[in-house]
N, C-alpha and C positions, 0 to 999 in steps of 0.2 A: 504494500500500500504506500502511495506517495507520502512523504513526510508532511506535506501541507494538509492532507486529509486527516492524518493522525492528530495533528496539532489542533484541529477543530473538533475533535471528539473529546468528551469529558474523560478524565483519567480515573482508573480503578487500580489499586494495588492488589496483586495476587501473591501471597506468601505461601509457597508450596514446599514439600519435602517429605522425607520419610518420618515415621513415627519417632518421637523423642529427639528430633533433630533441632528443636529450638524454635519452631514456627510460632507458637503461641506467645512466647516471650518477646520475640521480635515484633510481632503484630501489636502487642501492647505498647512497646516502646514507640512505634510509629504512630499509633493512634493518639498517644499522649502528646506527641510533638506536633502532629499535623491535623488536629481536630477530627480524628477519625472515628468511625464505627466499625466494629469487627463483625464479619459475617462468616459463619461456620460452613466449611466445605468438607466436613468429615461425616460419612454416612451414619456411623454409630453414635456420634455425639448429638445427633438430632433427637435421640430418644431420652425420655425422662427416667429411664431405668439405668442403674449402674453409672452414675456420673463420675464417681471416683475411678472406677476401673477403665472407663473410656476416656479418662484424662480431660474431662471438661474443665473450663476455666473455673477458678474458685469463686465463691460468692463475693469475696472482696474485690476481685478483678472485675466481675460483672457489675458490681456497684460503682466502680470508679470509671469504667469506660462502657458505653453502650455495646452490648453483644446481641447478636441475632441468630436465630435458628439453632440454639443450644437447648436441649431438653424440651422441645416443643411437641414431640410425638409420643404417644403411648407405645409400649413395647410391642403390641400386636399390630401396629399400623404399618401396612406395606407402603413403600415409597420407591422412587426411581430417580435417575439422573434428570429426567425431564421434569418431574414434579419439583425436585430441588431447584432446578434452574429457573423455573417459573417463579417460585417464591423468592429466590435470591435476586432475580431481576427486579422484582417489585421493590424490595428493600434498597437495592442499589439506586434505583430511580428516586426513591423517597430521600435517601441520603444526599444525593446530588442536588435535589431541589431545595433542600434545607441548608446547603453549603457545607456539608460534611464530606470527608474523604472516605469512600468505601474501601475497606481492607478485607479482602476475602482470604481466608487461611484454612488449610486442611490438607489431608493427604490422600483423599479418594480421587484417583486419577480420572474416572469417568465424569465426576462432578467438575473437576478443573477443565477437562476437555469440553464439556457442555458449555461452560462459561466462555471459554476462549474462542471456540469455533462456532458456537451456536448449535441449535438442534433443528431437526426437521419439524415442520408444523405438525401439531398433534391435537386432536379434539379433547375438550374437557368432558369427562364422563359424569353424567348426573348420578345422584345417589341412588335413584330407583334402579338404574341399570346395574350398579355395583351390588346392590342388595339381591337383584335377580340372579346374578352370577354366583354369589355366595350361597343362595338357596339351591342352585343347581349342584354345587359341590357338596353341600350338606346332605342332599337327598339322593344324588346319583354318583357322587365321587368324582375324582379327577379324570377317570377314563371318559366321562361324558364330555369334558372340555377338550380332551385330546381328539375325540371323534368329531366334535364341532369344528375344531380348527383344521382337521384333515379335510373337511368338506369345504370350509369357507376361507381358510388361509393356509394352504398346504406348505407354502414356503416357510412360514413361521413354525408350523407343526413339526416339520422335519428338523428344525433348528433346536427345538426345546426338548428337554428331558421330560419323560412322562410324569415325574414327581415334582416338577418345578411349579409349585402351586401359584406363586405370585405372578410369574410371567404368563402362565396359562390363563389365569383369571384376567389379566390385563389384555391379552390378545382377544379373548372372547368378548370382553366388555367393549373394546374399541369397535369390533365388527358389529356387535349387536346395536350399538348406538349410531354408528356412522354408515354402516353398510359397506365400508371400505376396509380391506385387510390391513392389520397393523404393519405387516411387511411392506405394503404399498406406501403407507404414511412414512415409514422409516427410510424409504428410498428417495423421498422428495428432497430437493436441495435444502440445506439448512439456511436459516436467516442469520446473517452475521450480527454479532453484538454491536450495540450502539455506543460502545465505550472503547477507549484505548487502554488496554490492560498492560500495566508494567509488571513484569514477571520477576519475582525474586525467588531463588531456589536456595533453601537451607540444606547444605550438603557437607556436614562435618566429616573429617576422616573416619574411617571405619572403627579404629580403636576408641576414639572419643564417642562415637555414636553408641557403641556397645556399652561403654561405661555409663553413658546417660540413660540407656535402657535399664541397666541394673539399678542405678540410683533412683530412677523414677518409680520402679516397681516397689523398691523398699519404702519409698515415701508413700505410695498408695496403701501399703499394708499398715503403716503408721497412722494414716488418715482414716482407717476403718474399712478398707476394701473387703476384708473377710466378712465382717458383719453385714455389709451391703449385699454381698452375694448370698448370705444366709437368708436375708429378708426376701431377696429376689426369688429364691428357690421355693419359698412358701406358697407363692401364687405365680408360677412360671407361665410365660406366654406359650403359644402353640410351638410345636417342635421346629417348624420351618421359619420362625420369626428371625429377622436379620440380627437381632441383638444377641443371639446365641453365638455369633462370631466374635464377640468381644474378647480381646486377647486376655488370657488368664482365667476366663470363666470356667472352662472345662477343668483346668488344673485345680483351681480352688474348690470347685464342686467335688472333685475327687478326694481332696483333703477332708472336706466336711463330711463326706460319706464314708471315710475311713479306708479308702483304697491306697493312700500313701500319706507320708508325713508332709509338714509344711515346707521343709527344705526341698523335697522332691517337687512339690507344687511350684515353688519358686524357680527351680531349675528348668522345669518344663515350660513355664511361662516365658522365661528369658530366651530359651531356644526358639519358641514359637514367635516371639516378638522380633528376634534377630532375623528369622527367615522371612517374616512379613516385611521388615524394613529393607531387606535385600531385594525383594520383588518390587517394592515401591521405588527404590533407588534406580533399578533397571528401567522401570517405566518412565520415570522423570528424565532419565538420561536420553531416552530416545523420543519421547513425546512432548517434552516441555522445553522449549527453547528460551532459556533464561536471559533476561536483559541484565540481571545482576546476580551472578553466583556468589554465594556467601558460605565460605568454608570455615570461617572463624567468627563466632558470634561476638567476640570482644572487639573486633575491628569492623565497625560499621560506618566509618566515615565516608566511604565511597557510595554507600547506599543513600545517605543523607544528601550527598552532593548530587547524585543522580535525581533524587526526588525534587530537590530545589530547582533543578534545571528543567525537568520534564513535567512536573506535576503541579507545583505550587501556583503556576500561572493560571491553572484551571480552577483554582479554589480560592 
């Protein structure tokens, strides 16, 4: 895009990176300095369950700087990159209209991609259609949705696993409401975003990232993550709810159910978190072209210089 076109677009900061890479701390620093609002781009931090284990910002941080899309969904609520993008776009527009700098931060690659590249147009599904699909599942089971999609959206049916409840329901609902297959909607060209996104990538060296992963989980345990999981398991959501993917949940559940000790639960969580961070790092390396790479959180002078040059004129 020509520089002149970029300069006429309002600016949004995107702070991305692997889990425990320092994104939240940097977003807080930038928000404090540039009159910013922080917008969550982590799929699990949207849920009101397990705020400690999903590393949501503290109550003190949320009281000092406006935060959006943290803890706003019940544990059983299905969501998607498209749903998140729609909600985030509304908040971004509201921030810009009020003279605040939107700062989007998170590590869910699909969400970041949806923000940067835009998404194909997609119909809003009314509640009565969603309820009808839920009733179909409750009375006939997932095979009924598979059969429906094989008839009305064979491209999507071939792509989905027969037990992928959330996506099967979404595909069925879209066709029921619009009469157009979801795969057809997805193939439509995306609408580009109306903002100029300044991309900051938090990418500490691997030994430092591993150390931060260990320190953060120890802090989570001190803050009460174990008690949080114990409460969560008393009224758990359905088995395919996304929140079950929270790092450390299975390991701590195993400890609470007597399958292993706390040291083992800690070791398993750290291994799982390192593996997840490695996958995120690979994704961002190939899919996220950073304007400002940040491998040392103590040295952010170049970030501030870049922001003053490219962003402050818009705000």
